[in-house]
N, CA, C and O atoms as CSV, one atom per row, in Angstrom:
chain,resi,resn,atom,element,x,y,z
A,1,MET,N,N,71.082,-2.534,71.799
A,1,MET,CA,C,69.683,-2.763,72.053
A,1,MET,C,C,69.092,-3.653,70.958
A,1,MET,O,O,69.365,-3.451,69.775
A,2,LYS,N,N,68.275,-4.644,71.360
A,2,LYS,CA,C,67.665,-5.560,70.402
A,2,LYS,C,C,66.412,-4.958,69.789
A,2,LYS,O,O,65.608,-4.318,70.467
A,3,LYS,N,N,66.266,-5.180,68.491
A,3,LYS,CA,C,65.043,-4.724,67.815
A,3,LYS,C,C,64.053,-5.876,67.802
A,3,LYS,O,O,64.406,-7.029,67.552
A,4,LYS,N,N,62.829,-5.535,68.075
A,4,LYS,CA,C,61.801,-6.581,68.048
A,4,LYS,C,C,61.283,-6.731,66.614
A,4,LYS,O,O,60.832,-5.763,66.000
A,5,GLY,N,N,61.353,-7.934,66.102
A,5,GLY,CA,C,60.861,-8.200,64.742
A,5,GLY,C,C,59.380,-8.529,64.779
A,5,GLY,O,O,58.822,-8.914,65.807
A,6,LYS,N,N,58.783,-8.365,63.646
A,6,LYS,CA,C,57.360,-8.704,63.548
A,6,LYS,C,C,57.228,-10.218,63.400
A,6,LYS,O,O,57.949,-10.846,62.625
A,7,GLY,N,N,56.334,-10.767,64.125
A,7,GLY,CA,C,56.105,-12.208,64.036
A,7,GLY,C,C,55.319,-12.546,62.780
A,7,GLY,O,O,54.752,-11.670,62.126
A,8,LYS,N,N,55.297,-13.828,62.458
A,8,LYS,CA,C,54.544,-14.266,61.279
A,8,LYS,C,C,53.056,-14.107,61.544
A,8,LYS,O,O,52.568,-14.378,62.641
A,9,LYS,N,N,52.370,-13.677,60.544
A,9,LYS,CA,C,50.928,-13.510,60.679
A,9,LYS,C,C,50.242,-14.783,60.188
A,9,LYS,O,O,50.439,-15.233,59.059
A,10,TYR,N,N,49.453,-15.327,61.059
A,10,TYR,CA,C,48.707,-16.517,60.674
A,10,TYR,C,C,47.257,-16.123,60.464
A,10,TYR,O,O,46.568,-15.698,61.391
A,11,GLY,N,N,46.823,-16.269,59.263
A,11,GLY,CA,C,45.441,-15.907,58.954
A,11,GLY,C,C,44.753,-17.050,58.256
A,11,GLY,O,O,45.335,-18.106,58.011
A,12,LYS,N,N,43.524,-16.815,57.950
A,12,LYS,CA,C,42.752,-17.812,57.218
A,12,LYS,C,C,43.163,-17.804,55.754
A,12,LYS,O,O,43.466,-16.756,55.184
A,13,LYS,N,N,43.169,-18.970,55.168
A,13,LYS,CA,C,43.436,-19.044,53.730
A,13,LYS,C,C,42.210,-18.528,52.992
A,13,LYS,O,O,41.075,-18.693,53.442
A,14,SER,N,N,42.461,-17.907,51.861
A,14,SER,CA,C,41.334,-17.427,51.073
A,14,SER,C,C,40.629,-18.612,50.421
A,14,SER,O,O,41.192,-19.702,50.314
A,15,LYS,N,N,39.412,-18.389,49.996
A,15,LYS,CA,C,38.646,-19.478,49.397
A,15,LYS,C,C,39.280,-19.962,48.097
A,15,LYS,O,O,39.125,-21.121,47.712
A,16,LYS,N,N,40.000,-19.056,47.425
A,16,LYS,CA,C,40.639,-19.444,46.172
A,16,LYS,C,C,41.738,-20.470,46.409
A,16,LYS,O,O,42.020,-21.302,45.547
A,17,MET,N,N,42.352,-20.402,47.577
A,17,MET,CA,C,43.451,-21.307,47.888
A,17,MET,C,C,42.971,-22.722,48.206
A,17,MET,O,O,43.703,-23.692,48.011
A,18,GLU,N,N,41.742,-22.830,48.694
A,18,GLU,CA,C,41.216,-24.139,49.038
A,18,GLU,C,C,40.993,-24.953,47.766
A,18,GLU,O,O,40.400,-24.466,46.803
A,19,THR,N,N,41.466,-26.177,47.772
A,19,THR,CA,C,41.297,-27.016,46.584
A,19,THR,C,C,39.983,-27.773,46.679
A,19,THR,O,O,39.605,-28.275,47.738
A,20,LYS,N,N,39.314,-27.841,45.569
A,20,LYS,CA,C,38.068,-28.590,45.514
A,20,LYS,C,C,38.408,-30.062,45.321
A,20,LYS,O,O,39.325,-30.402,44.573
A,21,THR,N,N,37.685,-30.910,45.982
A,21,THR,CA,C,37.907,-32.331,45.786
A,21,THR,C,C,37.179,-32.746,44.520
A,21,THR,O,O,36.013,-32.413,44.313
A,22,ARG,N,N,37.877,-33.464,43.698
A,22,ARG,CA,C,37.284,-33.919,42.446
A,22,ARG,C,C,36.897,-35.371,42.587
A,22,ARG,O,O,37.675,-36.195,43.069
A,23,GLN,N,N,35.699,-35.671,42.166
A,23,GLN,CA,C,35.210,-37.036,42.249
A,23,GLN,C,C,35.142,-37.606,40.835
A,23,GLN,O,O,34.449,-37.071,39.970
A,24,ARG,N,N,35.860,-38.680,40.618
A,24,ARG,CA,C,35.892,-39.304,39.301
A,24,ARG,C,C,34.550,-39.969,39.001
A,24,ARG,O,O,34.014,-40.716,39.820
A,25,ALA,N,N,34.026,-39.687,37.827
A,25,ALA,CA,C,32.773,-40.327,37.408
A,25,ALA,C,C,33.081,-41.758,36.976
A,25,ALA,O,O,33.960,-41.990,36.145
A,26,GLN,N,N,32.351,-42.711,37.547
A,26,GLN,CA,C,32.634,-44.110,37.243
A,26,GLN,C,C,31.503,-44.801,36.502
A,26,GLN,O,O,31.680,-45.900,35.975
A,27,THR,N,N,30.351,-44.168,36.460
A,27,THR,CA,C,29.221,-44.760,35.743
A,27,THR,C,C,28.654,-43.736,34.762
A,27,THR,O,O,28.846,-42.533,34.943
A,28,PRO,N,N,27.965,-44.199,33.737
A,28,PRO,CA,C,27.346,-43.267,32.789
A,28,PRO,C,C,26.358,-42.310,33.467
A,28,PRO,O,O,26.219,-41.163,33.042
A,29,GLN,N,N,25.669,-42.779,34.522
A,29,GLN,CA,C,24.716,-41.920,35.223
A,29,GLN,C,C,25.435,-40.744,35.893
A,29,GLN,O,O,24.914,-39.630,35.923
A,30,GLN,N,N,26.634,-40.997,36.429
A,30,GLN,CA,C,27.412,-39.924,37.046
A,30,GLN,C,C,27.875,-38.919,35.997
A,30,GLN,O,O,27.926,-37.719,36.264
A,31,VAL,N,N,28.212,-39.407,34.805
A,31,VAL,CA,C,28.629,-38.528,33.706
A,31,VAL,C,C,27.465,-37.616,33.308
A,31,VAL,O,O,27.648,-36.419,33.090
A,32,VAL,N,N,26.272,-38.199,33.217
A,32,VAL,CA,C,25.080,-37.432,32.843
A,32,VAL,C,C,24.777,-36.374,33.905
A,32,VAL,O,O,24.463,-35.232,33.570
A,33,ALA,N,N,24.871,-36.748,35.172
A,33,ALA,CA,C,24.594,-35.805,36.265
A,33,ALA,C,C,25.587,-34.645,36.230
A,33,ALA,O,O,25.205,-33.491,36.427
A,34,ARG,N,N,26.850,-34.948,35.983
A,34,ARG,CA,C,27.887,-33.911,35.919
A,34,ARG,C,C,27.641,-32.987,34.721
A,34,ARG,O,O,27.788,-31.770,34.833
A,35,TYR,N,N,27.270,-33.567,33.581
A,35,TYR,CA,C,26.982,-32.785,32.374
A,35,TYR,C,C,25.826,-31.825,32.635
A,35,TYR,O,O,25.874,-30.663,32.234
A,36,LYS,N,N,24.785,-32.317,33.311
A,36,LYS,CA,C,23.620,-31.478,33.604
A,36,LYS,C,C,23.981,-30.337,34.553
A,36,LYS,O,O,23.463,-29.229,34.408
A,37,LYS,N,N,24.867,-30.594,35.524
A,37,LYS,CA,C,25.330,-29.543,36.436
A,37,LYS,C,C,26.036,-28.442,35.659
A,37,LYS,O,O,25.789,-27.256,35.875
A,38,ILE,N,N,26.919,-28.850,34.751
A,38,ILE,CA,C,27.669,-27.884,33.938
A,38,ILE,C,C,26.703,-27.095,33.058
A,38,ILE,O,O,26.818,-25.874,32.943
A,39,LEU,N,N,25.760,-27.788,32.444
A,39,LEU,CA,C,24.773,-27.137,31.572
A,39,LEU,C,C,23.941,-26.120,32.353
A,39,LEU,O,O,23.676,-25.021,31.866
A,40,ARG,N,N,23.534,-26.491,33.562
A,40,ARG,CA,C,22.737,-25.590,34.403
A,40,ARG,C,C,23.539,-24.332,34.733
A,40,ARG,O,O,23.021,-23.218,34.660
A,41,HIS,N,N,24.802,-24.522,35.096
A,41,HIS,CA,C,25.653,-23.385,35.455
A,41,HIS,C,C,25.920,-22.484,34.240
A,41,HIS,O,O,25.922,-21.257,34.345
A,42,PHE,N,N,26.142,-23.121,33.098
A,42,PHE,CA,C,26.430,-22.379,31.861
A,42,PHE,C,C,25.194,-21.613,31.378
A,42,PHE,O,O,25.314,-20.487,30.896
A,43,SER,N,N,24.017,-22.215,31.504
A,43,SER,CA,C,22.790,-21.589,30.990
A,43,SER,C,C,22.346,-20.402,31.847
A,43,SER,O,O,21.515,-19.602,31.417
A,44,ARG,N,N,22.897,-20.287,33.056
A,44,ARG,CA,C,22.568,-19.132,33.904
A,44,ARG,C,C,23.277,-17.868,33.457
A,44,ARG,O,O,23.128,-16.818,34.082
A,45,GLY,N,N,24.035,-17.957,32.398
A,45,GLY,CA,C,24.696,-16.770,31.865
A,45,GLY,C,C,26.191,-16.753,32.112
A,45,GLY,O,O,26.857,-15.764,31.808
A,46,GLY,N,N,26.729,-17.835,32.661
A,46,GLY,CA,C,28.166,-17.907,32.897
A,46,GLY,C,C,28.900,-18.366,31.656
A,46,GLY,O,O,28.288,-18.649,30.626
A,47,THR,N,N,30.201,-18.437,31.760
A,47,THR,CA,C,30.998,-18.947,30.648
A,47,THR,C,C,31.179,-20.448,30.835
A,47,THR,O,O,30.942,-20.993,31.913
A,48,MET,N,N,31.603,-21.099,29.761
A,48,MET,CA,C,31.816,-22.537,29.847
A,48,MET,C,C,32.962,-22.838,30.809
A,48,MET,O,O,32.866,-23.750,31.629
A,49,SER,N,N,34.051,-22.064,30.705
A,49,SER,CA,C,35.202,-22.345,31.573
A,49,SER,C,C,34.833,-22.148,33.039
A,49,SER,O,O,35.310,-22.892,33.896
A,50,ALA,N,N,33.989,-21.156,33.344
A,50,ALA,CA,C,33.539,-20.937,34.720
A,50,ALA,C,C,32.677,-22.110,35.188
A,50,ALA,O,O,32.760,-22.525,36.344
A,51,ALA,N,N,31.861,-22.635,34.299
A,51,ALA,CA,C,31.007,-23.777,34.644
A,51,ALA,C,C,31.858,-25.013,34.926
A,51,ALA,O,O,31.579,-25.755,35.867
A,52,PHE,N,N,32.900,-25.239,34.112
A,52,PHE,CA,C,33.794,-26.380,34.339
A,52,PHE,C,C,34.512,-26.239,35.672
A,52,PHE,O,O,34.652,-27.209,36.417
A,53,LYS,N,N,34.966,-25.022,35.970
A,53,LYS,CA,C,35.664,-24.766,37.232
A,53,LYS,C,C,34.740,-24.978,38.418
A,53,LYS,O,O,35.132,-25.565,39.427
A,54,HIS,N,N,33.514,-24.498,38.290
A,54,HIS,CA,C,32.541,-24.604,39.373
A,54,HIS,C,C,32.267,-26.066,39.723
A,54,HIS,O,O,32.188,-26.426,40.898
A,55,VAL,N,N,32.124,-26.904,38.696
A,55,VAL,CA,C,31.844,-28.314,38.909
A,55,VAL,C,C,33.131,-29.066,39.280
A,55,VAL,O,O,33.079,-30.123,39.908
A,56,GLY,N,N,34.284,-28.513,38.886
A,56,GLY,CA,C,35.568,-29.139,39.216
A,56,GLY,C,C,35.954,-30.226,38.245
A,56,GLY,O,O,36.345,-31.322,38.646
A,57,VAL,N,N,35.843,-29.918,36.952
A,57,VAL,CA,C,36.179,-30.909,35.931
A,57,VAL,C,C,36.898,-30.210,34.782
A,57,VAL,O,O,36.667,-29.030,34.518
A,58,ASP,N,N,37.754,-30.937,34.116
A,58,ASP,CA,C,38.515,-30.415,32.990
A,58,ASP,C,C,37.636,-30.404,31.741
A,58,ASP,O,O,36.783,-31.273,31.566
A,59,ARG,N,N,37.852,-29.411,30.872
A,59,ARG,CA,C,37.051,-29.280,29.656
A,59,ARG,C,C,37.178,-30.514,28.768
A,59,ARG,O,O,36.189,-30.997,28.217
A,60,ASN,N,N,38.388,-31.013,28.637
A,60,ASN,CA,C,38.626,-32.160,27.753
A,60,ASN,C,C,37.863,-33.397,28.243
A,60,ASN,O,O,37.361,-34.178,27.435
A,61,THR,N,N,37.778,-33.568,29.541
A,61,THR,CA,C,37.037,-34.696,30.108
A,61,THR,C,C,35.567,-34.614,29.711
A,61,THR,O,O,34.946,-35.620,29.367
A,62,VAL,N,N,35.025,-33.410,29.765
A,62,VAL,CA,C,33.613,-33.215,29.403
A,62,VAL,C,C,33.417,-33.498,27.915
A,62,VAL,O,O,32.443,-34.142,27.526
A,63,VAL,N,N,34.346,-33.014,27.082
A,63,VAL,CA,C,34.232,-33.217,25.631
A,63,VAL,C,C,34.256,-34.711,25.294
A,63,VAL,O,O,33.487,-35.177,24.453
A,64,VAL,N,N,35.144,-35.454,25.958
A,64,VAL,CA,C,35.273,-36.892,25.685
A,64,VAL,C,C,34.007,-37.642,26.097
A,64,VAL,O,O,33.563,-38.551,25.395
A,65,ASN,N,N,33.423,-37.256,27.244
A,65,ASN,CA,C,32.254,-37.976,27.764
A,65,ASN,C,C,30.909,-37.375,27.342
A,65,ASN,O,O,29.860,-37.914,27.696
A,66,ALA,N,N,30.925,-36.274,26.595
A,66,ALA,CA,C,29.688,-35.606,26.185
A,66,ALA,C,C,28.722,-36.514,25.405
A,66,ALA,O,O,27.515,-36.419,25.626
A,67,PRO,N,N,29.198,-37.390,24.503
A,67,PRO,CA,C,28.242,-38.240,23.763
A,67,PRO,C,C,27.344,-39.083,24.670
A,67,PRO,O,O,26.207,-39.385,24.307
A,68,ILE,N,N,27.845,-39.461,25.840
A,68,ILE,CA,C,27.030,-40.245,26.776
A,68,ILE,C,C,25.813,-39.427,27.211
A,68,ILE,O,O,24.677,-39.894,27.139
A,69,ALA,N,N,26.072,-38.204,27.663
A,69,ALA,CA,C,24.983,-37.347,28.144
A,69,ALA,C,C,24.054,-36.923,27.005
A,69,ALA,O,O,22.836,-36.871,27.177
A,70,GLU,N,N,24.637,-36.621,25.843
A,70,GLU,CA,C,23.821,-36.188,24.703
A,70,GLU,C,C,22.860,-37.286,24.275
A,70,GLU,O,O,21.686,-37.029,24.012
A,71,LEU,N,N,23.367,-38.513,24.207
A,71,LEU,CA,C,22.512,-39.638,23.813
A,71,LEU,C,C,21.437,-39.884,24.873
A,71,LEU,O,O,20.295,-40.202,24.539
A,72,TYR,N,N,21.800,-39.737,26.147
A,72,TYR,CA,C,20.848,-39.921,27.238
A,72,TYR,C,C,19.709,-38.907,27.150
A,72,TYR,O,O,18.548,-39.246,27.380
A,73,ILE,N,N,20.046,-37.664,26.815
A,73,ILE,CA,C,19.039,-36.600,26.756
A,73,ILE,C,C,18.175,-36.709,25.496
A,73,ILE,O,O,16.956,-36.546,25.564
A,74,ILE,N,N,18.800,-36.984,24.348
A,74,ILE,CA,C,18.085,-37.000,23.061
A,74,ILE,C,C,17.352,-38.317,22.817
A,74,ILE,O,O,16.179,-38.314,22.443
A,75,ALA,N,N,18.036,-39.440,23.027
A,75,ALA,CA,C,17.429,-40.741,22.727
A,75,ALA,C,C,17.618,-41.713,23.898
A,75,ALA,O,O,18.508,-42.562,23.860
A,76,PRO,N,N,16.788,-41.591,24.930
A,76,PRO,CA,C,16.945,-42.452,26.111
A,76,PRO,C,C,16.797,-43.947,25.811
A,76,PRO,O,O,17.432,-44.776,26.462
A,77,SER,N,N,15.967,-44.288,24.834
A,77,SER,CA,C,15.777,-45.710,24.511
A,77,SER,C,C,17.053,-46.307,23.919
A,77,SER,O,O,17.439,-47.425,24.260
A,78,LYS,N,N,17.699,-45.558,23.036
A,78,LYS,CA,C,18.964,-46.009,22.431
A,78,LYS,C,C,20.041,-46.118,23.510
A,78,LYS,O,O,20.863,-47.034,23.486
A,79,PHE,N,N,20.031,-45.180,24.454
A,79,PHE,CA,C,20.985,-45.170,25.559
A,79,PHE,C,C,20.825,-46.435,26.410
A,79,PHE,O,O,21.812,-47.064,26.790
A,80,LYS,N,N,19.571,-46.800,26.705
A,80,LYS,CA,C,19.314,-47.993,27.520
A,80,LYS,C,C,19.741,-49.259,26.798
A,80,LYS,O,O,20.210,-50.211,27.423
A,81,GLU,N,N,19.577,-49.268,25.473
A,81,GLU,CA,C,20.030,-50.419,24.675
A,81,GLU,C,C,21.539,-50.600,24.812
A,81,GLU,O,O,22.026,-51.712,25.013
A,82,LEU,N,N,22.266,-49.498,24.702
A,82,LEU,CA,C,23.727,-49.560,24.813
A,82,LEU,C,C,24.165,-49.964,26.220
A,82,LEU,O,O,25.173,-50.652,26.382
A,83,LEU,N,N,23.418,-49.542,27.232
A,83,LEU,CA,C,23.768,-49.897,28.619
A,83,LEU,C,C,23.655,-51.395,28.856
A,83,LEU,O,O,24.405,-51.966,29.648
A,84,LYS,N,N,22.709,-52.030,28.161
A,84,LYS,CA,C,22.523,-53.472,28.332
A,84,LYS,C,C,23.651,-54.276,27.698
A,84,LYS,O,O,23.861,-55.439,28.042
A,85,ASN,N,N,24.380,-53.649,26.764
A,85,ASN,CA,C,25.484,-54.304,26.076
A,85,ASN,C,C,26.612,-54.591,27.072
A,85,ASN,O,O,27.124,-53.654,27.685
A,86,PRO,N,N,27.017,-55.858,27.254
A,86,PRO,CA,C,28.028,-56.178,28.266
A,86,PRO,C,C,29.420,-55.592,27.986
A,86,PRO,O,O,30.185,-55.367,28.923
A,87,SER,N,N,29.757,-55.343,26.724
A,87,SER,CA,C,31.091,-54.801,26.410
A,87,SER,C,C,31.242,-53.360,26.896
A,87,SER,O,O,32.359,-52.886,27.105
A,88,SER,N,N,30.115,-52.664,27.076
A,88,SER,CA,C,30.181,-51.269,27.517
A,88,SER,C,C,30.449,-51.145,29.013
A,88,SER,O,O,30.715,-50.047,29.502
A,89,GLN,N,N,30.384,-52.245,29.739
A,89,GLN,CA,C,30.590,-52.212,31.186
A,89,GLN,C,C,32.070,-52.169,31.558
A,89,GLN,O,O,32.408,-52.040,32.735
A,90,VAL,N,N,32.957,-52.277,30.561
A,90,VAL,CA,C,34.385,-52.328,30.833
A,90,VAL,C,C,34.930,-50.965,31.244
A,90,VAL,O,O,35.459,-50.814,32.346
A,91,LYS,N,N,34.806,-49.986,30.375
A,91,LYS,CA,C,35.367,-48.661,30.630
A,91,LYS,C,C,34.404,-47.585,30.182
A,91,LYS,O,O,33.605,-47.777,29.266
A,92,LEU,N,N,34.498,-46.455,30.847
A,92,LEU,CA,C,33.645,-45.320,30.506
A,92,LEU,C,C,34.010,-44.770,29.131
A,92,LEU,O,O,33.132,-44.361,28.371
A,93,SER,N,N,35.301,-44.761,28.810
A,93,SER,CA,C,35.748,-44.233,27.516
A,93,SER,C,C,35.248,-45.104,26.363
A,93,SER,O,O,34.921,-44.596,25.291
A,94,VAL,N,N,35.191,-46.407,26.587
A,94,VAL,CA,C,34.667,-47.322,25.565
A,94,VAL,C,C,33.185,-47.060,25.351
A,94,VAL,O,O,32.702,-47.042,24.218
A,95,PHE,N,N,32.468,-46.857,26.454
A,95,PHE,CA,C,31.030,-46.569,26.363
A,95,PHE,C,C,30.790,-45.237,25.655
A,95,PHE,O,O,29.828,-45.094,24.900
A,96,ALA,N,N,31.668,-44.264,25.901
A,96,ALA,CA,C,31.539,-42.952,25.246
A,96,ALA,C,C,31.714,-43.080,23.735
A,96,ALA,O,O,30.986,-42.446,22.972
A,97,THR,N,N,32.675,-43.899,23.299
A,97,THR,CA,C,32.875,-44.088,21.856
A,97,THR,C,C,31.699,-44.842,21.234
A,97,THR,O,O,31.325,-44.575,20.092
A,98,GLU,N,N,31.116,-45.783,21.981
A,98,GLU,CA,C,29.932,-46.507,21.495
A,98,GLU,C,C,28.750,-45.548,21.333
A,98,GLU,O,O,27.991,-45.642,20.369
A,99,CYS,N,N,28.607,-44.631,22.284
A,99,CYS,CA,C,27.524,-43.635,22.210
A,99,CYS,C,C,27.741,-42.703,21.017
A,99,CYS,O,O,26.795,-42.370,20.303
A,100,ALA,N,N,29.001,-42.283,20.806
A,100,ALA,CA,C,29.322,-41.408,19.672
A,100,ALA,C,C,29.013,-42.114,18.353
A,100,ALA,O,O,28.496,-41.503,17.418
A,101,ALA,N,N,29.336,-43.407,18.287
A,101,ALA,CA,C,29.059,-44.187,17.071
A,101,ALA,C,C,27.550,-44.311,16.842
A,101,ALA,O,O,27.080,-44.218,15.708
A,102,ALA,N,N,26.799,-44.522,17.921
A,102,ALA,CA,C,25.337,-44.634,17.812
A,102,ALA,C,C,24.730,-43.317,17.329
A,102,ALA,O,O,23.766,-43.316,16.562
A,103,ILE,N,N,25.295,-42.203,17.778
A,103,ILE,CA,C,24.808,-40.889,17.343
A,103,ILE,C,C,25.086,-40.686,15.857
A,103,ILE,O,O,24.231,-40.180,15.130
A,104,GLN,N,N,26.279,-41.078,15.400
A,104,GLN,CA,C,26.644,-40.895,13.997
A,104,GLN,C,C,25.868,-41.820,13.068
A,104,GLN,O,O,25.638,-41.482,11.907
A,105,GLU,N,N,25.463,-42.987,13.570
A,105,GLU,CA,C,24.705,-43.936,12.753
A,105,GLU,C,C,23.306,-43.416,12.416
A,105,GLU,O,O,22.780,-43.686,11.336
A,106,ASP,N,N,22.713,-42.675,13.340
A,106,ASP,CA,C,21.341,-42.196,13.160
A,106,ASP,C,C,21.351,-40.693,12.860
A,106,ASP,O,O,21.588,-39.885,13.758
A,107,PRO,N,N,21.093,-40.313,11.594
A,107,PRO,CA,C,21.123,-38.888,11.249
A,107,PRO,C,C,20.054,-38.067,11.972
A,107,PRO,O,O,20.246,-36.871,12.193
A,108,ALA,N,N,18.940,-38.685,12.340
A,108,ALA,CA,C,17.879,-37.961,13.053
A,108,ALA,C,C,18.378,-37.507,14.424
A,108,ALA,O,O,18.134,-36.374,14.839
A,109,ILE,N,N,19.078,-38.398,15.118
A,109,ILE,CA,C,19.634,-38.060,16.439
A,109,ILE,C,C,20.682,-36.965,16.287
A,109,ILE,O,O,20.728,-36.023,17.077
A,110,GLU,N,N,21.519,-37.098,15.265
A,110,GLU,CA,C,22.586,-36.115,15.026
A,110,GLU,C,C,22.000,-34.718,14.775
A,110,GLU,O,O,22.497,-33.725,15.307
A,111,ASP,N,N,20.943,-34.654,13.963
A,111,ASP,CA,C,20.290,-33.367,13.668
A,111,ASP,C,C,19.641,-32.771,14.913
A,111,ASP,O,O,19.708,-31.563,15.140
A,112,THR,N,N,19.013,-33.627,15.716
A,112,THR,CA,C,18.376,-33.155,16.950
A,112,THR,C,C,19.416,-32.584,17.899
A,112,THR,O,O,19.179,-31.558,18.536
A,113,ILE,N,N,20.567,-33.239,17.999
A,113,ILE,CA,C,21.643,-32.762,18.879
A,113,ILE,C,C,22.138,-31.400,18.412
A,113,ILE,O,O,22.369,-30.506,19.227
A,114,LYS,N,N,22.301,-31.241,17.095
A,114,LYS,CA,C,22.744,-29.939,16.554
A,114,LYS,C,C,21.724,-28.843,16.872
A,114,LYS,O,O,22.096,-27.723,17.222
A,115,ALA,N,N,20.445,-29.172,16.747
A,115,ALA,CA,C,19.387,-28.201,17.040
A,115,ALA,C,C,19.374,-27.830,18.531
A,115,ALA,O,O,19.211,-26.664,18.888
A,116,PHE,N,N,19.546,-28.835,19.387
A,116,PHE,CA,C,19.571,-28.593,20.834
A,116,PHE,C,C,20.772,-27.739,21.224
A,116,PHE,O,O,20.665,-26.877,22.096
A,117,LYS,N,N,21.916,-27.974,20.581
A,117,LYS,CA,C,23.118,-27.177,20.871
A,117,LYS,C,C,22.907,-25.727,20.451
A,117,LYS,O,O,23.343,-24.806,21.142
A,118,ALA,N,N,22.243,-25.529,19.323
A,118,ALA,CA,C,21.987,-24.171,18.835
A,118,ALA,C,C,21.013,-23.431,19.742
A,118,ALA,O,O,21.132,-22.220,19.931
A,119,SER,N,N,20.046,-24.160,20.306
A,119,SER,CA,C,19.046,-23.520,21.159
A,119,SER,C,C,19.492,-23.391,22.614
A,119,SER,O,O,18.810,-22.747,23.411
A,120,GLY,N,N,20.627,-23.995,22.970
A,120,GLY,CA,C,21.148,-23.875,24.331
A,120,GLY,C,C,20.683,-24.960,25.275
A,120,GLY,O,O,20.897,-24.857,26.483
A,121,LYS,N,N,20.049,-26.003,24.754
A,121,LYS,CA,C,19.598,-27.099,25.611
A,121,LYS,C,C,20.705,-28.136,25.831
A,121,LYS,O,O,20.586,-29.010,26.689
A,122,LEU,N,N,21.771,-28.028,25.052
A,122,LEU,CA,C,22.970,-28.858,25.232
A,122,LEU,C,C,24.186,-27.937,25.188
A,122,LEU,O,O,24.118,-26.831,24.652
A,123,LEU,N,N,25.293,-28.400,25.752
A,123,LEU,CA,C,26.522,-27.608,25.717
A,123,LEU,C,C,27.055,-27.537,24.289
A,123,LEU,O,O,27.101,-28.559,23.604
A,124,PRO,N,N,27.455,-26.359,23.828
A,124,PRO,CA,C,27.949,-26.227,22.447
A,124,PRO,C,C,29.394,-26.707,22.306
A,124,PRO,O,O,30.286,-25.926,21.974
A,125,LEU,N,N,29.613,-27.986,22.560
A,125,LEU,CA,C,30.952,-28.575,22.443
A,125,LEU,C,C,31.119,-29.162,21.060
A,125,LEU,O,O,30.223,-29.833,20.549
A,126,ASN,N,N,32.258,-28.911,20.457
A,126,ASN,CA,C,32.561,-29.484,19.158
A,126,ASN,C,C,33.829,-30.319,19.281
A,126,ASN,O,O,34.905,-29.793,19.567
A,127,LYS,N,N,33.694,-31.602,19.066
A,127,LYS,CA,C,34.851,-32.475,19.100
A,127,LYS,C,C,35.495,-32.415,17.721
A,127,LYS,O,O,34.851,-32.736,16.723
A,128,ASN,N,N,36.747,-32.009,17.657
A,128,ASN,CA,C,37.429,-31.899,16.373
A,128,ASN,C,C,37.652,-33.287,15.799
A,128,ASN,O,O,38.266,-34.150,16.426
A,129,GLU,N,N,37.145,-33.478,14.604
A,129,GLU,CA,C,37.298,-34.779,13.944
A,129,GLU,C,C,38.607,-34.793,13.182
A,129,GLU,O,O,38.964,-33.832,12.500
A,130,LEU,N,N,39.315,-35.903,13.312
A,130,LEU,CA,C,40.639,-36.019,12.690
A,130,LEU,C,C,40.564,-36.386,11.219
A,130,LEU,O,O,41.552,-36.232,10.500
A,131,THR,N,N,39.419,-36.867,10.751
A,131,THR,CA,C,39.310,-37.283,9.356
A,131,THR,C,C,39.060,-36.135,8.432
A,131,THR,O,O,38.945,-36.331,7.222
């Protein structure tokens, strides 16, 4: 006599299994928008890693591009000056390093950023300096 086997069960995939589509930021404005999304999610009482997951971005990517958003929030006039610079139109990473340099050149901006990070108005990211 043949035994009847159980057939495969086809069910819905769980939400965890579904992959989120990641959209690469190609302009400084997109970087700023993404940073603000992460900040909003983090300030609601979540963790940073949960905020990165929710937005669908790697932590290191945010750390590398953070100077763009920080400069935009703290000193919009300086940010607009850098945007007009034609060399910054090449790559986002080049623009991020230019923004970081502009922040380090002006101690007032640097102090304001530290104060904003302490008060929770900016993400408390610390880029480890190699020097």
